C-alpha positions in Angstrom: 32.4 45.8 36.9 31.5 46.0 33.3 32.7 48.7 31.3 29.9 50.2 30.2 28.8 51.1 33.9 29.4 54.1 36.1 31.6 53.4 39.1 29.8 56.2 40.6 26.1 55.4 40.3 26.3 54.1 44.2 27.3 57.2 45.0 24.0 59.3 44.2 23.0 59.2 47.9 25.3 61.6 48.8 23.8 64.2 46.9 21.2 64.6 49.3 23.0 66.2 52.1 26.5 67.7 53.2 25.3 66.8 56.9 25.3 63.6 56.6 28.9 63.5 56.5 29.4 65.9 59.2 31.3 68.2 57.1 33.3 71.6 57.2 33.0 72.9 53.9 34.3 76.5 53.1 31.3 78.6 53.6 28.7 78.8 50.3 30.8 81.1 48.1 30.9 81.3 44.3 34.8 82.0 44.9 37.3 80.7 47.5 40.8 82.4 47.5 44.1 80.5 48.5 46.9 83.5 48.8 47.0 84.8 45.2 45.1 82.1 43.7 41.4 82.5 43.1 39.0 79.1 42.2 35.6 79.0 41.2 33.8 76.1 42.7 32.1 73.8 40.4 28.1 74.7 39.8 26.1 72.5 42.7 24.2 70.5 39.9 24.5 67.2 38.4 27.8 64.9 39.2 29.2 68.3 40.9 26.5 67.7 43.5 26.2 64.4 43.4 29.9 63.5 44.2 30.4 66.9 46.2 32.5 68.1 43.9 30.7 71.9 44.4 32.5 72.5 47.5 36.3 73.2 48.9 36.8 70.8 52.3 39.9 70.6 54.6 41.5 67.7 53.5 42.0 69.8 50.0 42.9 72.7 51.7 45.6 71.0 54.1 47.0 69.0 51.1 47.5 72.1 49.7 49.3 73.7 52.7 51.8 70.6 52.6 53.0 71.1 49.1 53.0 74.8 49.2 55.5 74.5 52.8 57.3 71.8 50.9 56.1 69.0 53.2 54.8 67.3 50.0 58.0 67.2 47.5 56.9 68.0 43.6 60.5 69.8 42.7 60.7 68.6 39.3 58.1 65.6 39.4 54.7 64.8 37.2 52.2 65.3 39.6 48.2 64.3 39.0 45.6 64.9 41.0 42.5 62.3 41.0 38.8 63.8 42.0 40.2 67.2 42.1 36.8 68.9 42.2 37.9 72.8 42.5 42.0 71.9 42.0 43.3 73.9 44.8 46.2 71.4 45.5 47.2 71.5 42.1 46.8 74.9 41.3 49.1 75.5 44.3 51.7 73.0 42.9 51.6 74.8 39.5 51.9 78.0 41.4 55.3 77.1 43.3 58.0 79.3 41.8 60.6 77.4 43.6 60.7 73.5 43.9 57.7 73.3 41.4 56.4 70.6 39.5 57.5 69.4 36.1 53.6 68.9 35.2 50.2 69.0 36.5 47.4 67.3 35.4 43.8 67.6 37.5 41.2 64.9 36.9 37.6 64.5 37.9 34.7 62.7 36.3 34.0 63.2 33.1 31.5 65.9 33.2 30.7 69.2 31.2 30.3 71.4 34.1 33.2 69.9 36.1 35.7 70.2 33.4 34.2 73.7 32.4 35.1 74.7 36.0 39.0 73.4 36.1 39.1 75.3 32.8 38.4 78.4 34.2 40.3 77.8 37.3 43.5 77.3 35.0 42.6 80.5 32.8 42.1 82.4 35.9 45.1 81.9 37.5 48.1 83.0 35.4 51.0 83.0 37.9 51.2 79.4 37.2 54.6 77.8 36.0 54.4 74.5 34.9 52.2 73.0 32.0 48.9 72.0 33.2 46.3 69.5 31.7 42.7 68.8 32.6 41.5 65.6 31.9 37.9 63.6 32.8 38.5 60.3 34.3 36.2 58.4 36.2 38.1 55.9 38.5 39.0 52.0 37.8 38.5 52.8 34.1 41.2 53.2 31.4 44.5 55.5 32.1 46.0 55.5 28.8 45.3 59.0 28.1 46.3 60.1 31.2 49.8 58.2 30.8 50.1 59.6 27.4 50.7 62.8 28.7 53.7 62.1 30.5 57.2 62.9 28.9 58.4 60.0 26.9 61.1 58.8 29.7 58.0 58.7 32.3 55.8 55.6 32.7 54.1 56.5 35.7 53.2 59.8 37.6 56.0 60.6 40.2 53.0 62.3 42.8 49.3 61.4 42.8 47.3 63.4 45.4 44.2 62.1 46.8 42.6 64.6 49.0 39.2 63.9 50.4 38.3 61.1 48.1 38.0 57.8 50.4 35.2 58.7 52.2 33.5 57.9 48.6 34.5 54.2 49.2 33.6 51.9 49.4 33.9 50.0 46.8 37.5 50.4 47.2 38.4 48.7 43.6 37.8 51.5 41.3 40.1 54.4 43.3 42.6 51.8 44.1 42.6 50.3 40.6 43.2 54.0 39.2 45.8 54.5 41.9 48.0 51.7 41.1 47.6 52.0 37.2 48.8 55.9 37.4 51.6 55.6 40.2 55.3 55.3 38.6 56.9 52.1 39.8 59.8 53.6 41.0 61.4 53.9 44.8 60.3 57.6 45.4 57.1 58.0 43.5 54.5 58.5 46.4 50.4 59.2 46.6 49.1 61.3 49.4 46.0 60.3 50.6 44.0 62.7 53.2 40.7 62.4 54.8 38.4 64.3 57.0 37.0 63.7 60.4 33.6 62.7 58.7 35.3 59.7 56.9 34.8 56.8 59.2 37.5 54.4 60.4 35.9 51.2 58.9 36.0 53.1 55.4 39.7 53.9 56.2 40.9 50.6 57.5 39.4 49.1 54.3 40.5 50.7 51.8 44.2 50.8 53.5 43.6 47.4 53.7 43.3 47.1 50.2 46.3 48.8 49.4 48.2 46.2 51.4 46.6 43.5 48.9 47.8 45.7 46.0 51.3 45.7 46.8 51.4 49.1 48.1 52.5 50.1 51.8 51.5 53.1 53.7 52.6 55.1 56.6 51.0 57.9 58.7 51.4 61.3 57.0 52.3 63.4 59.8 50.7 66.9 60.5 51.3 69.4 63.2 48.8 71.6 63.9 50.6 75.2 62.7 49.1 76.5 59.5 52.2 77.0 57.3 50.1 78.0 54.4 48.9 81.1 52.5 45.9 83.0 53.5 42.2 81.3 52.7 39.6 83.6 52.2 35.7 82.4 51.7 32.7 84.6 51.1 35.4 87.7 52.0 36.1 86.0 55.1 39.9 85.7 56.1 40.7 82.6 58.2 43.3 83.1 61.0 46.3 80.9 61.0 44.8 79.8 64.5 41.5 79.0 62.6 43.3 77.2 60.1 45.5 75.4 62.4 42.3 74.3 64.1 40.8 73.3 60.7 44.3 71.1 60.1 43.7 69.3 63.3 40.5 67.3 61.6 42.5 66.0 58.6 44.3 62.5 58.8 46.8 61.2 55.9 48.8 58.5 54.7 51.7 58.2 52.2 51.5 55.4 49.8 54.2 53.7 48.0 55.1 50.5 46.0 56.2 47.8 48.5 
């Protein structure tokens, strides 16, 4: 792939129908609430529609729940989310009063509508307790702008969040290139990868094999069926803890670190 090619161009076929994924997003609503956080979804147009960034899917909600409950430890860490869409996991991390991160970086494809929606979500939620940066980033492209946001004593991010991105591969190379370029080479750095039931096993297997080849190791991300997070609301519908527990069962995940 040359530097002038769009690493997302092969994904345009996904814009035609969510049904192809067998997905179960939050119902069609301009906003979604997670506890006290309220997020607007990007408009269903352009790259937001092509990349399904105009939806809030189960893996993002479950990742947010794992952060809120402390199963993903972000205390004092520099956190970056790739392909964040509406940014629920990132915003949950930044809103933690106790055990919160040092900073959060929210990234998605460098599309004006996507960036405007993320900026609006940050501005809407005054209860954020750490610096939050928004940057456009196409997977597999240069990461120097993202690394430049780090404190002087950091050469990479302690925690990466990849919620519901693997179904957008193959090819695996662009997403994996961003992961390996951004994850700090420390014993404690981790990348959290979550997928929905609609992500086919051969696609998952190919991505995990590629992480092996890149010098990373992975382990299953153990999740029980209990919902330990805040209340979730879409179009005025409050989802019960039982409902969210069932939703959680549809999500699988892996924790990735350097070998």
